[in-house]
C-alpha positions as CSV (number, residue, x, y, z in Angstrom):
1,X,104.0,96.5,103.0
2,X,105.6,98.8,105.6
3,X,108.0,96.5,107.5
4,X,110.1,97.0,110.6
5,X,113.3,94.9,110.7
6,X,114.6,94.6,114.2
7,X,118.1,93.1,115.0
8,X,119.9,92.7,118.3
9,X,123.2,91.0,117.3
10,X,126.2,91.7,115.1
11,X,125.2,89.1,112.5
12,X,121.6,90.2,112.8
13,X,122.5,93.8,112.0
14,X,124.3,92.8,108.9
15,X,121.4,90.5,107.9
16,X,119.0,93.3,108.5
17,X,120.9,95.6,106.2
18,X,120.5,93.1,103.4
19,X,116.8,92.8,104.1
20,X,116.3,96.6,104.2
21,X,117.9,96.7,100.7
22,X,115.6,94.1,99.4
23,X,112.3,95.2,101.0
24,X,111.3,98.5,99.5
25,X,109.3,99.8,102.5
26,X,111.5,98.3,105.2
27,X,113.0,100.3,108.1
28,X,115.9,98.8,110.0
29,X,116.1,99.1,113.8
30,X,119.4,97.9,115.3
31,X,120.8,97.6,118.8
32,X,123.1,100.5,119.5
33,X,125.8,98.0,120.4
34,X,126.2,97.3,116.7
35,X,125.7,100.7,115.2
36,X,128.6,100.2,112.8
37,X,127.4,97.0,111.3
38,X,124.3,98.1,109.5
39,X,125.3,101.2,107.4
40,X,123.8,104.6,108.0
41,X,120.2,104.0,107.0
42,X,119.1,102.5,110.3
43,X,117.6,103.6,113.6
44,X,119.3,102.7,116.9
45,X,117.8,101.6,120.2
46,X,119.1,100.8,123.6
47,X,119.2,96.9,123.9
48,X,117.4,97.2,127.3
49,X,114.5,98.9,125.5
50,X,113.7,96.1,123.0
51,X,110.3,95.3,124.5
52,X,109.3,98.9,124.7
53,X,110.5,99.4,121.1
54,X,108.3,96.6,119.8
55,X,105.3,97.9,121.6
56,X,105.8,101.4,120.3
57,X,106.1,100.2,116.7
58,X,103.3,97.6,116.8
59,X,100.5,99.7,115.4
60,X,102.6,101.6,112.9
61,X,103.7,98.8,110.6
62,X,102.1,96.1,108.4
63,X,104.8,93.6,109.2
64,X,107.8,92.8,111.4
65,X,111.0,90.8,110.9
66,X,112.6,90.0,114.2
67,X,116.2,88.7,113.8
68,X,116.6,86.9,117.1
69,X,115.4,83.7,118.9
70,X,111.7,82.8,118.4
71,X,111.3,82.5,122.2
72,X,112.2,86.1,122.7
73,X,109.7,87.2,120.1
74,X,106.9,85.1,121.4
75,X,107.2,86.4,125.0
76,X,107.6,90.0,123.8
77,X,104.7,90.2,121.4
78,X,102.2,88.0,123.3
79,X,100.6,91.0,125.1
80,X,100.3,92.9,121.9
81,X,98.2,90.3,119.9
82,X,94.6,91.0,119.4
83,X,93.1,89.2,116.4
84,X,94.2,87.4,113.2
85,X,92.1,90.1,111.3
86,X,94.2,93.0,112.7
87,X,97.6,91.7,113.9
88,X,100.6,92.6,111.7
89,X,102.6,90.0,109.9
90,X,105.4,88.6,112.1
91,X,108.5,86.8,110.7
92,X,111.4,85.5,112.8
93,X,114.8,84.9,111.4
94,X,117.7,83.3,113.2
95,X,121.1,85.1,113.7
96,X,122.8,82.9,111.1
97,X,120.1,83.6,108.4
98,X,119.2,80.0,107.9
99,X,115.5,80.2,108.4
100,X,112.7,82.7,107.8
101,X,109.8,81.6,110.0
102,X,106.2,82.8,109.5
103,X,105.1,83.2,113.1
104,X,101.9,85.4,113.2
105,X,99.2,86.4,110.7
106,X,100.4,84.0,108.0
107,X,97.4,84.5,105.6
108,X,95.5,87.7,106.4
109,X,98.5,89.6,107.6
110,X,100.8,88.3,104.9
111,X,103.5,86.7,107.1
112,X,103.8,83.7,104.8
113,X,104.5,85.9,101.8
114,X,106.9,88.1,103.9
115,X,108.8,85.0,105.0
116,X,109.1,83.8,101.4
117,X,110.5,87.3,100.4
118,X,113.0,87.3,103.3
119,X,114.2,83.9,102.3
120,X,114.6,84.9,98.7
121,X,116.6,88.0,99.7
122,X,118.9,86.2,102.1
123,X,119.1,82.7,100.9
124,X,117.3,81.4,104.0
125,X,114.8,78.5,104.0
126,X,111.2,79.7,104.5
127,X,109.3,77.9,107.2
128,X,105.5,78.0,106.7
129,X,103.5,76.0,109.2
130,X,99.9,76.9,108.3
131,X,98.3,73.5,107.7
132,X,96.6,74.3,104.3
133,X,99.9,75.6,102.9
134,X,101.9,72.7,104.3
135,X,99.4,70.3,102.5
136,X,99.3,72.2,99.2
137,X,95.6,73.2,99.8
138,X,93.9,76.6,99.5
139,X,92.7,78.6,102.5
140,X,89.6,80.7,102.5
141,X,91.1,83.6,104.5
142,X,93.7,83.9,101.8
143,X,91.0,83.8,99.1
144,X,89.2,86.7,100.8
145,X,92.4,88.7,101.1
146,X,93.5,88.2,97.5
147,X,90.0,89.1,96.2
148,X,89.5,92.0,98.6
149,X,86.4,90.4,100.2
150,X,85.3,90.9,103.8
151,X,85.1,87.8,106.0
152,X,81.7,87.9,107.7
153,X,82.8,85.7,110.7
154,X,86.5,85.0,111.0
155,X,85.8,82.0,113.3
156,X,84.1,80.1,110.4
157,X,87.4,80.1,108.4
158,X,88.9,77.6,110.8
159,X,85.9,75.3,110.3
160,X,86.1,75.3,106.5
161,X,89.9,75.0,106.4
162,X,89.6,72.0,108.7
163,X,87.1,70.4,106.4
164,X,89.4,70.9,103.5
165,X,92.2,69.2,105.4
166,X,89.9,66.3,106.2
167,X,89.0,65.9,102.6
168,X,85.3,66.7,103.2
169,X,83.2,68.3,100.5
170,X,82.4,72.1,100.6
171,X,79.5,73.5,98.6
172,X,80.3,76.9,97.0
173,X,77.9,79.5,95.7
174,X,79.8,82.3,94.0
175,X,78.1,84.3,91.3
176,X,81.4,86.1,90.5
177,X,83.1,82.8,89.4
178,X,86.3,83.9,91.1
179,X,86.3,81.1,93.7
180,X,86.3,78.4,91.1
181,X,89.2,80.0,89.2
182,X,91.2,80.6,92.4
183,X,90.8,77.0,93.7
184,X,92.0,75.5,90.4
185,X,90.7,72.1,91.4
186,X,92.4,72.1,94.8
187,X,90.3,70.7,97.6
188,X,87.0,68.8,97.4
189,X,84.4,71.3,96.4
190,X,81.1,71.5,94.5
191,X,79.6,74.6,92.8
192,X,76.0,75.5,92.9
193,X,73.8,78.3,91.5
194,X,71.7,79.0,94.5
195,X,71.9,78.9,98.3
196,X,69.0,76.5,98.5
197,X,70.6,74.1,96.0
198,X,73.8,74.1,98.0
199,X,72.1,73.6,101.3
200,X,70.3,70.5,99.9
201,X,73.6,68.9,98.9
202,X,75.5,66.4,100.9
203,X,78.4,68.8,101.5
204,X,79.8,69.1,105.1
205,X,80.6,72.8,104.7
206,X,79.3,75.8,102.7
207,X,80.9,78.9,101.2
208,X,78.7,81.7,100.0
209,X,80.1,84.7,98.3
210,X,77.4,87.3,98.5
211,X,76.4,90.9,99.4
212,X,73.0,89.6,100.6
213,X,72.2,89.7,104.3
214,X,71.3,86.3,105.7
215,X,69.6,86.3,109.1
216,X,71.9,84.8,111.8
217,X,69.2,82.2,112.7
218,X,69.4,80.8,109.2
219,X,73.2,80.3,109.2
220,X,74.6,76.9,110.2
221,X,77.9,76.8,112.0
222,X,79.6,75.3,108.9
223,X,78.7,78.3,106.7
224,X,81.4,80.9,105.7
225,X,80.2,84.0,104.1
226,X,82.6,86.2,102.1
227,X,81.5,89.7,101.2
228,X,82.5,91.2,97.9
229,X,82.9,95.0,98.1
230,X,80.5,95.8,95.3
231,X,77.8,98.2,96.7
232,X,77.7,101.9,96.2
233,X,75.5,104.1,98.3
234,X,74.2,107.2,96.6
235,X,73.2,109.7,99.4
236,X,71.7,113.1,99.5
237,X,70.9,114.9,102.8
238,X,69.7,118.1,104.2
239,X,72.3,120.5,105.6
240,X,73.3,119.5,109.2
241,X,72.0,116.0,109.1
242,X,73.8,114.0,111.8
243,X,75.9,110.8,111.2
244,X,73.5,108.8,113.3
245,X,70.5,110.0,111.3
246,X,72.2,108.9,108.1
247,X,73.4,105.6,109.6
248,X,70.0,104.6,111.0
249,X,68.2,105.3,107.8
250,X,70.8,103.5,105.6
251,X,71.0,100.5,108.0
252,X,67.2,100.1,108.0
253,X,67.0,100.3,104.2
254,X,69.8,97.8,103.6
255,X,68.2,95.4,106.1
256,X,64.8,95.8,104.4
257,X,66.2,94.7,101.0
258,X,68.6,92.1,102.6
259,X,71.9,93.7,101.7
260,X,75.0,93.7,103.9
261,X,76.7,96.9,104.9
262,X,80.0,95.0,104.9
263,X,79.8,94.9,101.1
264,X,79.7,98.7,100.7
265,X,82.7,99.9,98.7
266,X,81.8,103.6,98.3
267,X,79.5,106.4,99.3
268,X,78.7,108.9,96.5
269,X,77.1,112.3,96.7
270,X,77.1,115.8,95.1
271,X,80.1,118.1,95.2
272,X,78.4,120.8,97.3
273,X,78.3,118.2,100.2
274,X,82.1,118.2,100.5
275,X,81.9,119.8,103.9
276,X,78.8,117.9,105.2
277,X,80.1,116.6,108.5
278,X,77.5,114.0,109.0
279,X,78.1,112.4,105.6
280,X,81.9,112.6,106.0
281,X,81.6,110.9,109.4
282,X,79.3,108.2,108.0
283,X,81.8,107.2,105.3
284,X,84.5,107.1,107.9
285,X,82.3,104.9,110.1
286,X,81.9,102.5,107.2
287,X,85.6,102.7,106.4
288,X,85.0,103.5,102.7
289,X,85.8,106.5,100.5
290,X,83.4,109.3,99.9
291,X,83.1,110.3,96.2
292,X,81.7,113.6,94.9
293,X,80.1,114.4,91.6
294,X,79.2,117.8,90.1
295,X,75.7,118.7,89.2
296,X,76.4,118.5,85.5
297,X,77.7,115.0,85.9
298,X,74.6,114.0,87.9
299,X,72.3,115.6,85.3
300,X,73.9,113.6,82.5
301,X,72.8,110.3,84.1
302,X,69.5,108.8,83.1
303,X,68.0,108.0,86.5
304,X,64.7,106.1,86.8
305,X,63.0,108.4,89.3
306,X,61.4,111.7,88.2
307,X,63.5,114.9,88.6
308,X,63.4,116.6,92.0
309,X,62.4,120.2,91.8
310,X,63.7,120.8,95.3
311,X,67.2,119.4,94.4
312,X,67.2,121.3,91.1
313,X,66.5,124.6,92.9
314,X,68.9,123.9,95.8
315,X,72.0,122.6,94.0
316,X,71.3,122.7,90.2
317,X,70.9,118.9,90.0
318,X,67.7,117.1,89.1
319,X,68.6,114.3,91.6
320,X,71.5,113.1,93.8
321,X,71.0,109.6,95.2
322,X,70.3,107.6,92.1
323,X,72.7,109.3,89.6
324,X,75.5,109.4,92.3
325,X,75.1,105.7,93.0
326,X,75.1,104.9,89.2
327,X,78.2,107.1,88.6
328,X,80.0,105.6,91.6
329,X,79.4,102.1,90.4
330,X,80.6,102.8,86.9
331,X,77.2,102.3,85.4
332,X,76.3,99.3,87.6
333,X,72.8,97.9,88.4
334,X,70.5,99.9,90.6
335,X,69.3,97.6,93.4
336,X,67.4,100.3,95.3
337,X,65.7,103.2,93.7
338,X,65.5,106.5,95.6
339,X,64.0,106.3,99.0
340,X,63.6,109.2,101.4
341,X,63.3,110.0,105.1
342,X,62.8,113.5,106.5
343,X,66.5,114.3,106.0
344,X,68.2,111.6,103.9
345,X,67.8,110.3,100.3
346,X,69.3,106.9,99.5
347,X,69.8,104.8,96.4
348,X,72.0,101.6,96.1
349,X,73.9,100.4,93.0
350,X,75.8,97.2,92.5
351,X,79.2,97.2,90.7
352,X,79.2,94.7,87.9
353,X,82.0,92.2,88.4
354,X,84.4,91.5,85.5
355,X,84.4,88.0,84.1
356,X,87.2,86.0,85.7
357,X,90.1,84.9,83.5
358,X,90.1,81.1,83.1
């Protein structure tokens, strides 16, 4: 975690120096009044520019440790806050180093963990106020973060966490088995094999871990969907195909077979497409890597569809979409065999999850 430690007092500068030594990726910013109190590995700022400094650093760090009064921090960062999904972790420590308070982004941003680390380094007392943590209960946003899953609707997390706190039953459908292991018996939960079975239960809330697309009109307000990143898109395209052409075709095909694009982990294609601007832009739009495989690698894969004479003549590979999807998924299961539009060829494979350790 790339952390900015900001101190405005003499004691704060000394405390910040200790934190910088204990946090591997921390950078220390100290008021110029106390330049001599924090060693040489620090950056100085004019005390009158504190608010400007915070704003300039806000997007560049994963977390912040402000060594100053909490009131100063609240007023200073309030205009910078956007969403619990994107805000950096914010921890406040007092000048005497007695407390490390997780202030913003406790779960998704990692502020609770950062406060614990600061406390360990300095001997302070960590202050964690998120209700689930205070009551020794799990939280579903932390589950998503630790498993690398995407939260379909962040607002639903609050609903399910409240049900946990109220001791209400939550029905879970998770084919990976990871939720059961992660919960370790904490909270009142029941586990079901299918969505229909869960919805017929007496539970007050529902957690589905799935890459399947569920129409919004079928989703009750007490349903939280977590998306495992386990889909690989194998894509071939004609030279010069636009990002919108690729996106429109992929979106339509995923919707047709009820798969969520939020579960896409990787786009895979042939090496000769390294400079294909539309394909590169599409992967960037999804926020996933773009993997390339040579023609020899693609030809070595036993794909279900017949060889393509066009692809063989053009790039020396008997196919792109299916073998690229299978290679990118590490030999996973093909969910969608090759489908074609005028300019795009698509196949979809699912990465097989490892069995969770019990």
